[in-house]
PATOR-470113 format. One record per residue (C-alpha): residue number from 1; residue in three letters; x, z negated, y negated. Coordinates in Angstrom, 1 decimal, always signed. Each point is the difference from the previous one (the first is absolute). Last residue first. Layout:
REM residues N
+-----+-----+--------+--------+--------+
|   i |  aa |   east |     up |  north |
+-----+-----+--------+--------+--------+
| NUM | ala |      X |      Z |      Y |
...
+-----+-----+--------+--------+--------+
END
This chain:
REM residues 88
+-----+-----+--------+--------+--------+
|   i |  aa |   east |     up |  north |
+-----+-----+--------+--------+--------+
|  88 | lys |  -12.3 |  -27.0 |   -1.0 |
|  87 | lys |   +3.7 |   +0.7 |   +0.4 |
|  86 | leu |   +0.9 |   -3.2 |   +1.7 |
|  85 | lys |   -2.6 |   +0.4 |   +2.7 |
|  84 | lys |   +1.1 |   +3.6 |   +0.7 |
|  83 | trp |   +3.6 |   -1.2 |   +0.5 |
|  82 | glu |   -1.1 |   -2.6 |   +2.6 |
|  81 | asp |   -1.7 |   +2.9 |   +1.7 |
|  80 | pro |   +3.3 |   +1.9 |   +0.2 |
|  79 | asn |   +1.4 |   -2.3 |   +2.8 |
|  78 | asp |   +3.0 |   +1.4 |   +1.4 |
|  77 | gln |   +1.5 |   +0.5 |   -3.5 |
|  76 | asp |   -0.1 |   -3.8 |   -0.3 |
|  75 | gly |   +1.2 |   -0.5 |   -3.6 |
|  74 | val |   -2.4 |   -2.5 |   -1.5 |
|  73 | lys |   +1.5 |   -2.0 |   -2.7 |
|  72 | his |   +2.0 |   +2.9 |   -1.5 |
|  71 | lys |   +3.2 |   -1.2 |   -1.2 |
|  70 | his |   +0.1 |   -0.2 |   -3.8 |
|  69 | pro |   +1.5 |   +2.2 |   -2.8 |
|  68 | cys |   -2.4 |   +3.0 |   +0.6 |
|  67 | gly |   +1.7 |   +3.3 |   -0.2 |
|  66 | cys |   -2.2 |   +1.7 |   +2.9 |
|  65 | phe |   +3.1 |   +1.7 |   +1.5 |
|  64 | asp |   -0.9 |   +3.4 |   +1.3 |
|  63 | his |   -1.8 |   +0.6 |   +3.3 |
|  62 | glu |   -3.4 |   +0.6 |   -1.5 |
|  61 | phe |   +1.4 |   +2.1 |   -2.9 |
|  60 | thr |   -0.8 |   -1.6 |   -3.5 |
|  59 | pro |   -1.6 |   +1.7 |   -3.0 |
|  58 | leu |   +0.7 |   -2.6 |   -2.6 |
|  57 | gly |   -2.2 |   -2.5 |   -1.5 |
|  56 | phe |   +2.4 |   -3.1 |   +0.8 |
|  55 | arg |   +3.1 |   +1.4 |   +1.9 |
|  54 | thr |   +2.3 |   -2.7 |   -1.4 |
|  53 | ser |   -2.6 |   -2.5 |   +1.2 |
|  52 | glu |   -1.0 |   -3.0 |   -2.0 |
|  51 | pro |   -3.3 |   +1.9 |   -1.2 |
|  50 | asn |   -1.1 |   +0.2 |   +3.6 |
|  49 | val |   -2.4 |   +3.1 |   +0.3 |
|  48 | ile |   +2.5 |   +2.2 |   +2.1 |
|  47 | val |   -1.5 |   +3.4 |   +0.1 |
|  46 | gly |   -0.5 |   +2.4 |   +3.0 |
|  45 | trp |   +1.4 |   +2.8 |   +1.9 |
|  44 | asp |   +0.2 |   +1.3 |   +3.7 |
|  43 | ser |   -3.5 |   +0.2 |   +1.3 |
|  42 | gly |   -1.4 |   -0.5 |   -3.5 |
|  41 | leu |   +1.1 |   +3.5 |   -0.9 |
|  40 | glu |   -2.7 |   +1.6 |   +2.2 |
|  39 | gly |   -2.7 |   -1.8 |   -2.2 |
|  38 | glu |   +0.2 |   -3.1 |   -2.1 |
|  37 | leu |   +3.2 |   -1.8 |   -0.7 |
|  36 | pro |   +1.0 |   -3.0 |   +2.2 |
|  35 | val |   +0.0 |   -3.5 |   -1.6 |
|  34 | tyr |   +3.1 |   -2.0 |   +0.7 |
|  33 | phe |   -0.1 |   -3.6 |   -1.2 |
|  32 | pro |   -0.2 |   -1.5 |   +3.4 |
|  31 | cys |   +3.4 |   +1.8 |   +0.9 |
|  30 | his |   +0.1 |   +1.4 |   +3.4 |
|  29 | leu |   -0.2 |   +3.8 |   -1.2 |
|  28 | ala |   +2.3 |   -0.9 |   -2.8 |
|  27 | gln |   +2.8 |   -0.7 |   +2.4 |
|  26 | lys |   +1.8 |   -3.3 |   -0.4 |
|  25 | glu |   +2.4 |   +0.2 |   +2.8 |
|  24 | ile |   +1.4 |   +3.4 |   -0.7 |
|  23 | phe |   +2.3 |   +1.1 |   +2.9 |
|  22 | asp |   +3.7 |   +0.1 |   -1.0 |
|  21 | arg |   +1.3 |   +2.2 |   -2.4 |
|  20 | asp |   +2.8 |   +2.5 |   +0.6 |
|  19 | glu |   -1.9 |   +3.1 |   -1.3 |
|  18 | gln |   -1.1 |   -1.7 |   -3.2 |
|  17 | lys |   -3.3 |   +1.6 |   -1.2 |
|  16 | phe |   -2.1 |   -3.1 |   +0.7 |
|  15 | tyr |   +2.2 |   -2.1 |   -2.1 |
|  14 | asp |   -0.3 |   +2.6 |   -2.9 |
|  13 | ser |   -3.6 |   -0.4 |   +0.2 |
|  12 | leu |   -2.2 |   +3.1 |   +0.9 |
|  11 | trp |   -2.0 |   +0.9 |   -3.1 |
|  10 | lys |   +1.0 |   +3.6 |   -1.4 |
|   9 | asn |   +1.3 |   +1.8 |   +2.9 |
|   8 | cys |   -2.3 |   -1.6 |   +2.5 |
|   7 | leu |   -3.1 |   +0.6 |   -2.3 |
|   6 | leu |   +1.0 |   +3.8 |   -0.2 |
|   5 | glu |   +0.5 |   +0.0 |   +3.8 |
|   4 | his |   -3.3 |   -1.4 |   +0.5 |
|   3 | ile |   -1.7 |   +2.5 |   -2.6 |
|   2 | glu |   +1.5 |   +2.8 |   +2.2 |
|   1 | met |   -1.5 |   -1.0 |   +3.3 |
+-----+-----+--------+--------+--------+
END
């Protein structure tokens, strides 16, 4: 998708672009402050709505760093129902 490539070129964090980086622990997708975009882009892109985040209000790729300064309280990736509770 052309728009996905444009968004990647413009909005991926420098940390995400590093080739020698380790796995990103605080991925946006698992952040309670991540709100997916509507439509087809929402499957990969959202916005972080935590004003303390370095990514606040920016289009954010789901696997990029969320930018929130604190550790996520619920981080069990094997239990996505817990994340849904936080996002409500």
